[in-house]
PASEBA-1860 file (N, C-alpha, C; in nm, 3 decimals):
! residues 292
1> XXXXXXXX> 0.158/-0.108/-0.001/0.013/0.031/-0.018/0.101/0.105/-0.011 ~ 0.071/0.211/-0.059/0.091/0.378/-0.128/0.039/0.495/-0.059 ~ 0.118/0.529/-0.014/0.062/0.645/0.128/0.050/0.785/-0.091 ~ -0.030/0.792/-0.066/-0.052/0.861/-0.174/-0.122/1.045/-0.133 ~ -0.047/1.130/-0.193/-0.017/1.282/-0.101/-0.069/1.363/-0.317 ~ -0.137/1.476/-0.285/-0.096/1.527/-0.404/-0.120/1.689/-0.358 ~ -0.092/1.740/-0.445/-0.073/1.889/-0.410/-0.014/1.969/-0.589 ~ -0.110/2.075/-0.544/-0.149/2.172/-0.692/-0.043/2.264/-0.687
9> XXXXXXXX> 0.010/2.292/-0.734/0.077/2.494/-0.703/-0.029/2.566/-0.730 ~ -0.053/2.621/-0.631/-0.196/2.777/-0.596/-0.116/2.829/-0.501 ~ -0.184/2.889/-0.489/-0.160/3.125/-0.397/-0.131/2.982/-0.264 ~ -0.196/2.936/-0.243/-0.139/2.880/-0.078/-0.024/2.878/-0.008 ~ 0.116/2.852/-0.096/0.228/2.785/-0.140/0.281/2.885/-0.237 ~ 0.390/3.025/-0.185/0.436/3.122/-0.265/0.575/3.032/-0.280 ~ 0.643/3.031/-0.362/0.817/2.913/-0.343/0.763/3.073/-0.493 ~ 0.959/3.115/-0.466/1.077/3.198/-0.628/1.162/3.047/-0.641
17> XXXXXXXX> 1.188/3.058/-0.785/1.287/2.973/-0.823/1.395/3.087/-0.836 ~ 1.528/3.117/-0.852/1.633/3.218/-0.877/1.747/3.170/-0.895 ~ 1.725/3.136/-1.094/1.879/3.129/-1.133/1.919/3.203/-1.208 ~ 2.058/3.142/-1.239/2.120/3.273/-1.365/2.206/3.127/-1.509 ~ 2.178/3.232/-1.600/2.201/3.179/-1.679/2.369/3.255/-1.699 ~ 2.435/3.211/-1.821/2.635/3.230/-1.871/2.641/3.334/-1.958 ~ 2.652/3.423/-1.840/2.698/3.565/-1.773/2.616/3.628/-1.851 ~ 2.498/3.594/-1.771/2.395/3.693/-1.776/2.394/3.715/-1.613
25> XXXXXXXX> 2.343/3.912/-1.632/2.335/3.931/-1.422/2.193/3.887/-1.379 ~ 2.131/3.939/-1.453/1.959/3.970/-1.466/1.936/3.811/-1.444 ~ 1.880/3.767/-1.311/1.779/3.618/-1.275/1.688/3.634/-1.343 ~ 1.644/3.461/-1.378/1.517/3.469/-1.380/1.474/3.420/-1.249 ~ 1.324/3.433/-1.241/1.294/3.472/-1.095/1.129/3.399/-1.174 ~ 1.081/3.202/-1.132/0.975/3.145/-1.139/0.935/3.082/-1.045 ~ 0.850/3.015/-1.047/0.807/2.918/-0.961/0.667/2.999/-0.924 ~ 0.602/3.018/-0.902/0.490/3.074/-0.777/0.509/3.193/-0.766
33> XXXXXXXX> 0.548/3.183/-0.859/0.584/3.447/-0.874/0.478/3.490/-0.881 ~ 0.429/3.443/-1.049/0.282/3.532/-1.057/0.167/3.431/-1.055 ~ 0.078/3.558/-1.121/-0.078/3.476/-1.106/-0.147/3.352/-1.211 ~ -0.012/3.445/-1.340/-0.071/3.326/-1.421/0.007/3.166/-1.459 ~ 0.103/3.201/-1.356/0.161/3.046/-1.312/0.173/2.977/-1.241 ~ 0.003/3.065/-1.145/-0.009/2.999/-1.013/-0.086/2.813/-1.028 ~ -0.145/2.788/-1.119/-0.220/2.642/-1.180/-0.161/2.587/-1.275 ~ -0.074/2.596/-1.322/0.006/2.524/-1.473/0.028/2.385/-1.438
41> XXXXXXXX> 0.049/2.296/-1.351/0.160/2.225/-1.337/0.068/2.115/-1.176 ~ 0.010/1.992/-1.114/0.029/1.926/-1.018/0.122/1.856/-1.027 ~ 0.137/1.784/-0.894/0.250/1.727/-0.876/0.214/1.647/-0.770 ~ 0.160/1.502/-0.757/0.162/1.417/-0.684/0.260/1.360/-0.663 ~ 0.298/1.289/-0.527/0.423/1.162/-0.463/0.365/1.111/-0.399 ~ 0.415/1.003/-0.406/0.389/0.867/-0.296/0.474/0.816/-0.245 ~ 0.488/0.751/-0.183/0.590/0.645/-0.074/0.500/0.487/-0.082 ~ 0.679/0.400/-0.084/0.612/0.324/-0.076/0.749/0.263/0.072
49> XXXXXXXX> 0.680/0.170/0.175/0.601/0.203/0.232/0.517/0.304/0.216 ~ 0.387/0.295/0.300/0.283/0.420/0.308/0.333/0.466/0.438 ~ 0.402/0.413/0.509/0.471/0.445/0.633/0.585/0.541/0.594 ~ 0.626/0.666/0.627/0.747/0.647/0.598/0.838/0.649/0.781 ~ 0.889/0.576/0.814/1.010/0.579/0.956/1.109/0.660/0.897 ~ 1.199/0.701/1.008/1.266/0.757/0.983/1.437/0.678/1.034 ~ 1.490/0.733/0.903/1.582/0.600/0.931/1.593/0.514/0.824 ~ 1.493/0.465/0.828/1.513/0.357/0.704/1.440/0.378/0.539
57> XXXXXXXX> 1.491/0.351/0.533/1.473/0.342/0.339/1.320/0.296/0.273 ~ 1.309/0.450/0.158/1.175/0.369/0.116/1.184/0.457/0.005 ~ 1.064/0.384/-0.089/1.079/0.461/-0.270/1.001/0.576/-0.262 ~ 1.066/0.657/-0.319/0.918/0.801/-0.348/0.940/0.849/-0.454 ~ 0.789/0.841/-0.536/0.741/0.895/-0.649/0.714/0.969/-0.657 ~ 0.748/1.125/-0.799/0.678/1.180/-0.783/0.572/1.229/-0.922 ~ 0.474/1.249/-0.955/0.397/1.233/-1.069/0.370/1.395/-1.141 ~ 0.415/1.385/-1.227/0.384/1.509/-1.255/0.310/1.588/-1.409
65> XXXXXXXX> 0.210/1.622/-1.368/0.077/1.677/-1.517/0.043/1.780/-1.566 ~ -0.004/1.805/-1.618/-0.092/1.973/-1.657/-0.217/1.936/-1.629 ~ -0.172/2.067/-1.456/-0.350/2.052/-1.431/-0.458/2.142/-1.513 ~ -0.458/2.148/-1.628/-0.550/2.201/-1.714/-0.648/2.070/-1.777 ~ -0.558/1.967/-1.877/-0.602/1.853/-1.894/-0.566/1.734/-1.817 ~ -0.477/1.765/-1.709/-0.464/1.635/-1.626/-0.298/1.481/-1.735 ~ -0.312/1.592/-1.825/-0.253/1.520/-1.950/-0.083/1.481/-1.836 ~ 0.033/1.365/-1.814/0.161/1.368/-1.774/0.220/1.493/-1.861
73> XXXXXXXX> 0.351/1.524/-1.807/0.448/1.622/-1.869/0.565/1.500/-1.879 ~ 0.572/1.500/-2.015/0.639/1.424/-2.108/0.815/1.434/-2.121 ~ 0.824/1.548/-2.129/0.927/1.617/-2.178/0.956/1.670/-2.111 ~ 1.148/1.706/-1.973/1.147/1.804/-1.951/1.362/1.864/-1.994 ~ 1.330/1.957/-1.982/1.524/2.009/-2.018/1.613/2.010/-1.872 ~ 1.637/1.971/-1.950/1.794/1.936/-1.865/1.806/2.073/-1.831 ~ 1.847/2.043/-1.662/1.893/2.233/-1.610/1.983/2.206/-1.564 ~ 2.154/2.207/-1.544/2.234/2.178/-1.434/2.255/2.013/-1.427
81> XXXXXXXX> 2.296/1.966/-1.503/2.308/1.810/-1.521/2.137/1.748/-1.533 ~ 2.029/1.822/-1.445/1.945/1.661/-1.455/1.816/1.779/-1.449 ~ 1.752/1.647/-1.456/1.612/1.707/-1.479/1.516/1.749/-1.442 ~ 1.500/1.703/-1.283/1.429/1.759/-1.143/1.548/1.767/-1.056 ~ 1.565/1.848/-1.008/1.640/1.906/-0.850/1.551/1.872/-0.723 ~ 1.544/1.801/-0.663/1.407/1.771/-0.545/1.525/1.808/-0.389 ~ 1.514/1.947/-0.315/1.488/2.012/-0.258/1.400/1.950/-0.127 ~ 1.436/1.908/-0.011/1.384/1.852/0.095/1.437/1.848/0.229
89> XXXXXXXX> 1.405/1.990/0.381/1.451/2.046/0.415/1.301/2.026/0.494 ~ 1.369/1.968/0.641/1.268/1.944/0.761/1.217/2.096/0.777 ~ 1.112/2.086/0.904/1.053/2.190/0.968/1.154/2.281/0.992 ~ 1.212/2.228/1.088/1.244/2.319/1.177/1.424/2.415/1.029 ~ 1.463/2.354/0.927/1.597/2.375/0.855/1.712/2.351/0.900 ~ 1.646/2.220/0.999/1.810/2.144/1.065/1.883/2.072/0.927 ~ 1.797/1.977/0.882/1.811/1.908/0.812/1.809/1.914/0.630 ~ 1.836/1.914/0.561/1.898/1.959/0.416/1.918/1.833/0.324
97> XXXXXXXX> 1.809/1.828/0.212/1.869/1.727/0.131/1.883/1.752/-0.008 ~ 1.967/1.741/-0.131/1.994/1.762/-0.281/1.960/1.616/-0.298 ~ 1.895/1.582/-0.389/1.857/1.486/-0.393/1.747/1.500/-0.568 ~ 1.796/1.360/-0.630/1.766/1.343/-0.863/1.707/1.218/-0.828 ~ 1.580/1.220/-0.815/1.518/1.131/-0.865/1.483/1.070/-1.004 ~ 1.478/0.944/-1.010/1.561/0.927/-1.175/1.428/0.959/-1.231 ~ 1.435/0.945/-1.420/1.335/0.933/-1.488/1.283/0.867/-1.518 ~ 1.127/0.857/-1.539/1.117/0.673/-1.632/1.030/0.690/-1.732
105> XXXXXXXX> 0.996/0.813/-1.757/0.858/0.844/-1.829/0.772/0.876/-1.783 ~ 0.688/0.992/-1.927/0.517/1.017/-1.893/0.560/1.053/-1.708 ~ 0.649/1.143/-1.708/0.604/1.271/-1.584/0.674/1.218/-1.476 ~ 0.640/1.071/-1.498/0.738/1.030/-1.355/0.846/1.023/-1.301 ~ 0.917/1.007/-1.160/1.033/1.053/-1.132/1.047/0.993/-1.010 ~ 1.101/0.895/-0.987/1.153/0.760/-0.882/1.261/0.818/-0.819 ~ 1.273/0.798/-0.654/1.416/0.820/-0.617/1.398/0.678/-0.521 ~ 1.494/0.603/-0.505/1.452/0.496/-0.435/1.514/0.465/-0.335
113> XXXXXXXX> 1.536/0.408/-0.239/1.652/0.412/-0.132/1.640/0.485/-0.025 ~ 1.493/0.621/-0.061/1.551/0.754/-0.008/1.542/0.694/0.131 ~ 1.612/0.851/0.230/1.649/0.808/0.365/1.587/0.935/0.443 ~ 1.492/0.995/0.489/1.506/1.130/0.612/1.531/0.995/0.733 ~ 1.680/1.166/0.813/1.690/1.121/0.864/1.650/1.125/1.017 ~ 1.585/1.195/1.012/1.486/1.228/1.183/1.312/1.223/1.172 ~ 1.259/1.211/1.244/1.114/1.178/1.313/1.036/1.295/1.299 ~ 1.002/1.388/1.178/0.982/1.557/1.198/0.900/1.507/1.037
121> XXXXXXXX> 0.869/1.653/1.016/0.778/1.751/0.906/0.827/1.781/0.760 ~ 0.841/1.768/0.703/0.970/1.785/0.601/0.847/1.864/0.485 ~ 0.915/1.973/0.397/0.877/2.039/0.293/1.007/2.024/0.183 ~ 0.952/2.014/0.051/1.019/1.919/-0.031/0.956/2.018/-0.142 ~ 1.072/2.076/-0.238/1.051/2.128/-0.359/1.152/2.070/-0.508 ~ 1.032/2.082/-0.554/1.099/1.992/-0.660/1.051/2.116/-0.785 ~ 1.214/2.113/-0.909/1.231/2.211/-0.915/1.293/2.152/-1.032 ~ 1.153/2.166/-1.173/1.190/2.176/-1.262/1.176/2.246/-1.395
129> XXXXXXXX> 1.189/2.204/-1.514/1.201/2.265/-1.636/1.096/2.219/-1.688 ~ 0.975/2.224/-1.781/0.923/2.114/-1.910/0.956/2.192/-2.033 ~ 0.977/2.141/-2.104/0.994/2.141/-2.246/0.936/2.273/-2.308 ~ 0.972/2.347/-2.342/0.860/2.479/-2.387/0.846/2.570/-2.267 ~ 0.826/2.606/-2.179/0.812/2.618/-2.059/0.891/2.673/-1.977 ~ 0.898/2.744/-1.895/0.950/2.845/-1.767/1.028/2.737/-1.642 ~ 1.125/2.690/-1.602/1.162/2.659/-1.502/1.042/2.725/-1.366 ~ 0.988/2.612/-1.310/0.890/2.577/-1.204/0.979/2.509/-1.112
137> XXXXXXXX> 0.884/2.567/-0.954/0.902/2.494/-0.875/0.739/2.492/-0.756 ~ 0.778/2.353/-0.751/0.658/2.325/-0.645/0.698/2.277/-0.524 ~ 0.600/2.323/-0.387/0.647/2.285/-0.290/0.552/2.174/-0.227 ~ 0.613/2.062/-0.177/0.508/2.021/-0.124/0.595/1.968/-0.001 ~ 0.424/1.887/0.115/0.509/1.819/0.234/0.477/1.676/0.242 ~ 0.558/1.607/0.376/0.538/1.498/0.372/0.606/1.491/0.514 ~ 0.579/1.366/0.611/0.623/1.351/0.705/0.622/1.232/0.745 ~ 0.689/1.214/0.884/0.757/1.019/0.852/0.612/1.052/1.018
145> XXXXXXXX> 0.690/0.894/1.067/0.559/0.808/1.174/0.659/0.879/1.249 ~ 0.569/0.930/1.358/0.613/1.015/1.491/0.635/1.152/1.459 ~ 0.607/1.188/1.358/0.692/1.371/1.328/0.583/1.415/1.475 ~ 0.680/1.516/1.544/0.600/1.613/1.584/0.630/1.747/1.516 ~ 0.561/1.833/1.518/0.590/2.017/1.487/0.696/2.042/1.530 ~ 0.775/2.121/1.486/0.882/2.183/1.538/0.959/2.318/1.513 ~ 0.943/2.407/1.545/0.967/2.563/1.419/1.071/2.585/1.428 ~ 1.137/2.612/1.356/1.274/2.693/1.329/1.310/2.784/1.451
153> XXXXXXXX> 1.474/2.756/1.494/1.503/2.854/1.593/1.621/2.887/1.558 ~ 1.598/2.968/1.379/1.732/2.987/1.319/1.841/3.120/1.444 ~ 1.976/3.146/1.381/2.006/3.240/1.450/2.099/3.262/1.376 ~ 2.089/3.414/1.388/2.132/3.457/1.222/2.298/3.533/1.339 ~ 2.414/3.597/1.230/2.546/3.620/1.318/2.688/3.552/1.275 ~ 2.624/3.413/1.238/2.724/3.336/1.198/2.814/3.326/1.131 ~ 2.942/3.386/1.087/3.015/3.403/0.985/3.130/3.270/0.859 ~ 3.135/3.180/0.980/3.201/3.078/0.937/3.157/2.901/0.965
161> XXXXXXXX> 3.218/2.845/0.923/3.164/2.658/0.884/3.232/2.646/0.919 ~ 3.268/2.447/1.012/3.373/2.420/0.949/3.291/2.240/0.890 ~ 3.237/2.188/0.834/3.288/2.154/0.742/3.389/1.956/0.663 ~ 3.389/1.961/0.765/3.497/1.802/0.784/3.639/1.932/0.679 ~ 3.627/1.880/0.610/3.849/1.909/0.604/3.792/1.989/0.521 ~ 3.744/2.147/0.499/3.720/2.267/0.431/3.621/2.370/0.607 ~ 3.684/2.492/0.550/3.664/2.605/0.603/3.584/2.657/0.572 ~ 3.457/2.761/0.541/3.350/2.796/0.436/3.352/2.995/0.520
169> XXXXXXXX> 3.411/3.110/0.505/3.377/3.199/0.569/3.259/3.295/0.459 ~ 3.128/3.313/0.494/3.078/3.458/0.404/3.074/3.588/0.478 ~ 3.128/3.650/0.360/3.202/3.773/0.381/3.118/3.898/0.427 ~ 3.164/4.024/0.454/3.082/4.080/0.554/2.989/4.111/0.512 ~ 2.917/4.149/0.542/2.828/4.208/0.416/2.725/4.402/0.456 ~ 2.664/4.460/0.413/2.615/4.534/0.410/2.507/4.495/0.502 ~ 2.446/4.595/0.540/2.237/4.528/0.581/2.202/4.481/0.436 ~ 2.177/4.388/0.421/2.046/4.341/0.360/1.912/4.324/0.353
177> XXXXXXXX> 1.914/4.376/0.232/1.695/4.456/0.183/1.676/4.391/0.098 ~ 1.489/4.382/0.134/1.443/4.260/0.054/1.414/4.366/-0.115 ~ 1.399/4.318/-0.190/1.400/4.394/-0.339/1.546/4.439/-0.406 ~ 1.612/4.391/-0.364/1.767/4.438/-0.406/1.871/4.405/-0.393 ~ 1.909/4.304/-0.534/1.991/4.290/-0.582/2.086/4.262/-0.482 ~ 2.123/4.120/-0.421/2.237/4.078/-0.313/2.391/4.026/-0.422 ~ 2.442/4.048/-0.340/2.628/3.945/-0.372/2.572/3.885/-0.229 ~ 2.616/3.787/-0.235/2.680/3.697/-0.161/2.832/3.640/-0.192
185> XXXXXXXX> 2.924/3.642/-0.090/3.033/3.565/-0.124/3.120/3.494/-0.026 ~ 3.168/3.423/-0.003/3.238/3.305/0.017/3.334/3.263/-0.071 ~ 3.436/3.264/0.133/3.564/3.223/0.143/3.611/3.096/0.119 ~ 3.688/3.005/0.070/3.692/2.828/0.141/3.826/2.829/0.182 ~ 3.870/2.747/0.276/3.998/2.715/0.319/3.985/2.599/0.374 ~ 4.155/2.493/0.414/4.168/2.412/0.398/4.156/2.414/0.534 ~ 4.013/2.324/0.640/4.010/2.355/0.756/4.084/2.348/0.852 ~ 4.270/2.285/0.878/4.351/2.281/0.903/4.483/2.350/0.863
193> XXXXXXXX> 4.524/2.362/0.743/4.592/2.462/0.751/4.598/2.594/0.713 ~ 4.436/2.641/0.666/4.416/2.736/0.591/4.435/2.812/0.510 ~ 4.496/2.755/0.409/4.536/2.743/0.303/4.402/2.695/0.200 ~ 4.420/2.872/0.107/4.273/2.836/0.035/4.227/2.755/-0.047 ~ 4.152/2.670/-0.141/4.123/2.658/-0.179/4.107/2.636/-0.363 ~ 4.133/2.606/-0.360/4.084/2.696/-0.568/4.174/2.547/-0.688 ~ 4.080/2.432/-0.618/4.053/2.364/-0.699/3.925/2.314/-0.639 ~ 3.863/2.351/-0.623/3.680/2.324/-0.637/3.668/2.274/-0.726
201> XXXXXXXX> 3.668/2.136/-0.737/3.583/2.026/-0.838/3.433/2.122/-0.920 ~ 3.371/2.092/-1.059/3.318/2.169/-1.122/3.152/2.060/-0.979 ~ 3.048/2.088/-0.967/2.913/2.015/-0.945/2.800/2.021/-0.992 ~ 2.742/1.994/-1.071/2.614/2.021/-1.060/2.598/2.094/-1.240 ~ 2.682/2.107/-1.267/2.744/2.187/-1.429/2.783/2.378/-1.339 ~ 2.813/2.339/-1.220/2.815/2.530/-1.143/3.001/2.490/-0.995 ~ 2.983/2.589/-1.051/3.143/2.576/-0.967/3.020/2.572/-0.784 ~ 2.915/2.643/-0.806/2.868/2.558/-0.672/2.687/2.593/-0.637
209> XXXXXXXX> 2.639/2.583/-0.572/2.552/2.614/-0.573/2.444/2.627/-0.422 ~ 2.330/2.732/-0.442/2.335/2.820/-0.290/2.193/2.769/-0.330 ~ 2.085/2.729/-0.169/1.993/2.735/-0.219/1.941/2.769/-0.055 ~ 1.843/2.879/-0.154/1.805/2.914/0.044/1.653/2.947/0.044 ~ 1.652/2.956/0.192/1.441/2.922/0.223/1.456/2.955/0.375 ~ 1.378/3.030/0.368/1.269/3.158/0.491/1.219/3.048/0.557 ~ 1.251/3.132/0.720/1.191/3.059/0.788/1.110/2.971/0.839 ~ 0.953/3.073/0.781/0.871/2.969/0.700/0.814/2.893/0.603
217> XXXXXXXX> 0.896/2.848/0.559/0.918/2.745/0.439/0.851/2.756/0.308 ~ 0.870/2.902/0.290/0.747/2.913/0.168/0.824/2.953/0.075 ~ 0.941/3.077/0.070/1.007/3.139/0.016/1.128/3.014/-0.040 ~ 1.166/3.014/-0.201/1.292/2.911/-0.242/1.350/3.031/-0.362 ~ 1.494/2.962/-0.312/1.616/3.067/-0.404/1.677/2.961/-0.469 ~ 1.722/2.918/-0.524/1.861/2.831/-0.568/1.867/2.901/-0.707 ~ 2.012/2.995/-0.671/2.086/2.980/-0.750/2.212/2.940/-0.764 ~ 2.315/2.976/-0.875/2.447/2.931/-0.868/2.641/3.015/-0.885
225> XXXXXXXX> 2.697/3.041/-0.894/2.764/3.174/-0.923/2.770/3.284/-1.073 ~ 2.725/3.377/-1.040/2.669/3.454/-1.176/2.859/3.382/-1.297 ~ 2.806/3.385/-1.450/3.001/3.343/-1.488/3.004/3.223/-1.480 ~ 2.960/3.140/-1.404/3.069/3.004/-1.347/2.953/2.931/-1.431 ~ 2.828/2.892/-1.463/2.757/2.808/-1.595/2.847/2.762/-1.658 ~ 2.866/2.555/-1.641/2.909/2.506/-1.773/2.813/2.431/-1.804 ~ 2.706/2.536/-1.883/2.629/2.510/-1.979/2.701/2.499/-2.086 ~ 2.684/2.374/-2.155/2.806/2.393/-2.278/2.954/2.367/-2.318
233> XXXXXXXX> 2.966/2.333/-2.133/3.191/2.342/-2.147/3.151/2.220/-2.132 ~ 3.120/2.096/-2.130/3.099/1.935/-2.082/3.234/1.901/-2.096 ~ 3.328/1.794/-2.117/3.417/1.797/-2.165/3.529/1.861/-2.082 ~ 3.519/1.990/-2.060/3.646/2.099/-2.068/3.632/2.095/-1.828 ~ 3.804/1.986/-1.853/3.832/1.968/-1.673/3.871/2.145/-1.598 ~ 3.741/2.198/-1.514/3.763/2.341/-1.534/3.759/2.352/-1.294 ~ 3.855/2.343/-1.244/3.894/2.414/-1.061/3.793/2.571/-1.070 ~ 3.741/2.588/-0.885/3.716/2.690/-0.832/3.783/2.725/-0.783
241> XXXXXXXX> 3.762/2.832/-0.691/3.799/2.843/-0.545/3.898/2.941/-0.543 ~ 3.944/3.055/-0.481/3.888/3.039/-0.301/3.737/3.088/-0.313 ~ 3.761/3.180/-0.345/3.593/3.279/-0.377/3.506/3.233/-0.459 ~ 3.410/3.257/-0.419/3.290/3.162/-0.494/3.174/3.331/-0.448 ~ 3.082/3.382/-0.570/3.002/3.467/-0.542/2.885/3.438/-0.608 ~ 2.789/3.498/-0.533/2.631/3.465/-0.572/2.521/3.549/-0.593 ~ 2.449/3.589/-0.663/2.413/3.696/-0.693/2.242/3.694/-0.660 ~ 2.180/3.780/-0.543/2.034/3.665/-0.537/1.937/3.815/-0.547
249> XXXXXXXX> 1.787/3.809/-0.557/1.763/3.896/-0.427/1.616/3.904/-0.370 ~ 1.653/3.922/-0.252/1.494/3.816/-0.151/1.411/3.879/-0.198 ~ 1.282/3.817/-0.231/1.165/3.896/-0.202/1.076/3.916/-0.145 ~ 1.135/3.922/-0.020/1.051/3.985/0.156/1.114/3.939/0.257 ~ 1.106/4.022/0.342/1.148/4.050/0.453/1.207/3.917/0.517 ~ 1.204/3.898/0.642/1.277/3.824/0.721/1.394/3.722/0.784 ~ 1.417/3.620/0.798/1.501/3.558/0.759/1.529/3.399/0.760 ~ 1.622/3.396/0.715/1.651/3.276/0.564/1.758/3.180/0.577
257> XXXXXXXX> 1.783/3.101/0.624/1.834/2.995/0.584/1.921/2.924/0.473 ~ 2.056/2.900/0.489/2.074/2.896/0.325/2.275/2.788/0.359 ~ 2.225/2.730/0.198/2.299/2.611/0.201/2.398/2.639/0.106 ~ 2.530/2.635/0.126/2.631/2.619/0.039/2.619/2.503/-0.034 ~ 2.679/2.487/-0.168/2.705/2.352/-0.131/2.807/2.358/-0.304 ~ 2.894/2.264/-0.257/3.027/2.260/-0.386/3.118/2.095/-0.318 ~ 3.200/2.132/-0.469/3.248/1.957/-0.437/3.339/1.987/-0.423 ~ 3.485/1.859/-0.355/3.625/1.948/-0.331/3.640/1.747/-0.337
265> XXXXXXXX> 3.758/1.721/-0.470/3.814/1.603/-0.432/3.738/1.471/-0.427 ~ 3.612/1.501/-0.522/3.489/1.452/-0.567/3.371/1.364/-0.436 ~ 3.405/1.455/-0.336/3.312/1.443/-0.227/3.203/1.608/-0.243 ~ 3.097/1.565/-0.216/3.054/1.666/-0.180/3.014/1.785/-0.038 ~ 3.051/1.880/-0.068/3.060/1.914/0.076/2.904/2.048/0.083 ~ 2.802/2.044/0.246/2.715/2.137/0.253/2.727/2.252/0.407 ~ 2.750/2.335/0.420/2.794/2.439/0.455/2.673/2.501/0.509 ~ 2.573/2.510/0.587/2.505/2.628/0.637/2.473/2.758/0.699
273> XXXXXXXX> 2.433/2.874/0.655/2.457/2.987/0.726/2.309/3.023/0.758 ~ 2.282/3.126/0.801/2.153/3.195/0.797/2.168/3.357/0.811 ~ 2.057/3.388/0.697/2.149/3.572/0.706/1.987/3.622/0.720 ~ 1.962/3.798/0.753/1.847/3.880/0.799/1.834/3.921/0.712 ~ 1.722/3.977/0.636/1.655/4.082/0.513/1.605/4.211/0.573 ~ 1.644/4.253/0.598/1.595/4.388/0.616/1.454/4.440/0.540 ~ 1.404/4.502/0.551/1.367/4.632/0.511/1.326/4.729/0.417 ~ 1.387/4.771/0.260/1.476/4.905/0.245/1.429/4.990/0.326
281> XXXXXXXX> 1.313/5.021/0.332/1.211/5.152/0.451/1.327/5.107/0.550 ~ 1.324/4.989/0.646/1.397/5.005/0.731/1.511/5.027/0.752 ~ 1.565/4.976/0.621/1.736/4.989/0.639/1.788/5.132/0.604 ~ 1.653/5.250/0.586/1.664/5.376/0.502/1.698/5.397/0.729 ~ 1.583/5.358/0.715/1.568/5.430/0.888/1.669/5.458/1.009 ~ 1.726/5.322/0.961/1.821/5.328/1.057/1.948/5.321/0.972 ~ 1.935/5.391/0.925/2.119/5.481/0.856/2.092/5.556/0.868 ~ 1.979/5.641/0.923/1.901/5.795/0.920/1.959/5.790/1.098
289> XXXX> 1.825/5.698/1.189/1.870/5.664/1.293/2.019/5.677/1.313 ~ 2.125/5.605/1.273/2.279/5.660/1.328/2.341/5.779/1.324 ~ 2.325/5.849/1.226/2.391/6.010/1.200/2.299/6.148/1.304 ~ 2.234/6.036/1.322/2.172/6.112/1.473/2.200/6.151/1.604
END
């Protein structure tokens, strides 16, 4: 028996997808940002077994169809080497997974041997581009057995994080405001020697990936280093670091969790950060207050 959950892209869940094309400065904003895109695609997920236990493997199936005629979406464009990027976070934003289910045809994607590490409520963002359409993002939810509601307890201010052999530093920023272009710069060094790491591998067609989700789990940003997109350069061996810059724009004020992902010596590293985003008017008022 399978657990069947359905989700229709709609106004109830706001999701914003942001990415960069080769050498372009302006981001593409898609997903559920504009009213005309609100109900274009229907996504159904199933789990087998029906009840998902924390730490136990299960099979996850996603079915993507057109909302108007219920026909399966049969063709998808490859974006950063994959047809579907599935981002999974726990409700409290302490767990992050970046997964890639295999396409079976007729709008069906399957992830075998999936595992959720903790008993919790999870939020899933299915990020895909139907051929002939723009990038889409669908927000879904999935809970394990014995899951209890848990709010994020994000703490902003920490600028460095060590992940195994690497140390990541988020460069100091002036106040970050909503609805204006923001550059997020990271510096990566050897965690033991402090030496800069300038031999990062290409990871999923880019020098790195940065996923950003707001505290409420409703706003989703997925961005890549400007000018570092590897599309059209397959076969070329390239390395990056120690500095990586991401350009983005936060659509609303609030506190956001961020996960920087890079690949080094064949291993994927994920570094979490938290950032506060102030409203432009608040930022101006704060600056004026400092001048008095």
